[in-house]
C-alpha positions as CSV (number, residue, x, y, z in Angstrom):
1,M,159.8,197.5,-23.9
2,R,157.0,195.2,-23.7
3,V,157.7,191.5,-24.0
4,L,155.0,188.3,-25.2
5,R,154.6,185.2,-23.9
6,I,154.4,182.2,-26.5
7,D,150.3,182.3,-25.9
8,C,149.8,186.4,-26.1
9,V,152.4,185.9,-29.6
10,A,150.0,182.8,-30.8
11,A,146.9,185.0,-30.3
12,R,148.6,187.9,-32.1
13,V,149.2,186.2,-35.0
14,S,146.8,183.6,-35.1
15,F,149.3,180.4,-35.6
16,H,149.4,177.7,-32.9
17,P,152.6,177.7,-30.6
18,V,154.0,174.9,-32.7
19,H,153.8,176.5,-35.7
20,I,155.7,179.9,-34.0
21,R,158.6,177.6,-33.1
22,R,158.8,175.9,-36.5
23,L,159.0,179.5,-37.9
24,V,161.8,180.4,-35.5
25,R,163.7,177.4,-36.2
26,D,163.7,178.2,-39.9
27,K,164.6,181.8,-39.2
28,K,161.2,183.0,-41.0
29,F,159.8,184.5,-37.4
30,P,161.6,186.9,-34.7
31,A,163.1,185.0,-32.1
32,P,162.9,184.4,-28.8
33,I,164.9,185.8,-25.7
34,R,165.6,183.6,-22.9
35,L,164.9,185.5,-19.2
36,G,165.2,182.9,-17.4
37,E,165.4,178.9,-17.0
38,N,161.7,178.8,-17.2
39,R,161.3,181.9,-19.2
40,V,161.2,182.7,-23.0
41,V,159.8,185.9,-24.3
42,W,159.2,187.9,-27.9
43,I,159.7,191.2,-28.0
44,E,156.6,192.7,-29.0
45,S,157.6,195.5,-31.6
46,E,159.7,192.8,-33.4
47,I,156.1,191.1,-33.4
48,D,154.8,193.8,-34.6
49,A,157.3,194.9,-37.1
50,W,156.8,191.1,-38.6
51,L,153.4,191.7,-39.4
52,E,153.9,194.9,-41.0
53,S,156.5,192.8,-43.0
54,K,153.6,190.6,-43.9
55,R,151.2,193.2,-45.0
56,E,153.9,195.1,-47.2
57,E,154.2,191.7,-48.9
58,R,150.5,191.6,-49.7
59,D,150.4,194.7,-51.0
60,A,153.2,194.5,-53.2
61,A,151.9,191.4,-54.2
62,L,148.3,192.9,-55.0
63,E,150.3,195.9,-56.9
64,A,152.1,193.7,-58.9
65,E,148.8,191.4,-59.8
66,R,147.0,195.1,-60.8
67,R,149.8,196.6,-63.0
68,E,149.8,193.2,-64.7
69,H,146.5,192.3,-65.1
70,G,144.5,195.4,-64.7
71,E,142.4,196.8,-62.0
72,C,139.2,195.3,-62.6
73,K,140.4,191.9,-63.2
74,V,142.1,192.1,-59.4
75,K,139.1,194.0,-58.0
76,L,136.5,191.2,-59.3
77,R,139.1,188.3,-57.9
78,R,139.3,189.6,-54.5
79,E,135.0,190.2,-54.4
80,R,134.9,186.3,-55.8
81,D,137.2,185.2,-53.1
82,I,135.3,187.2,-50.7
83,A,132.0,185.5,-52.1
84,V,133.4,182.3,-52.0
85,K,135.3,182.0,-49.1
86,G,134.5,184.8,-47.0
87,V,138.0,186.5,-47.1
88,A,138.9,189.6,-47.2
89,H,142.5,190.5,-47.9
90,D,142.6,194.1,-46.7
């Protein structure tokens, strides 16, 4: 089992450490474990599982949008977002 310090978790999920602590407080992110008086870590597999759940949420939302609006509109919207914002949803 691998463990990660807050700086590694922050880099992995692209969140600021303060935001990670807020998410933990709100029970929206895996809780850390305390190894000692001055050491708090996260279990790497729990962070990976959280990221996977976010990908599944995104994929489910895209699939629902495709069913509701049809493939062409969803594809056009994604292409527009990439062109305008430089954002890819993959």
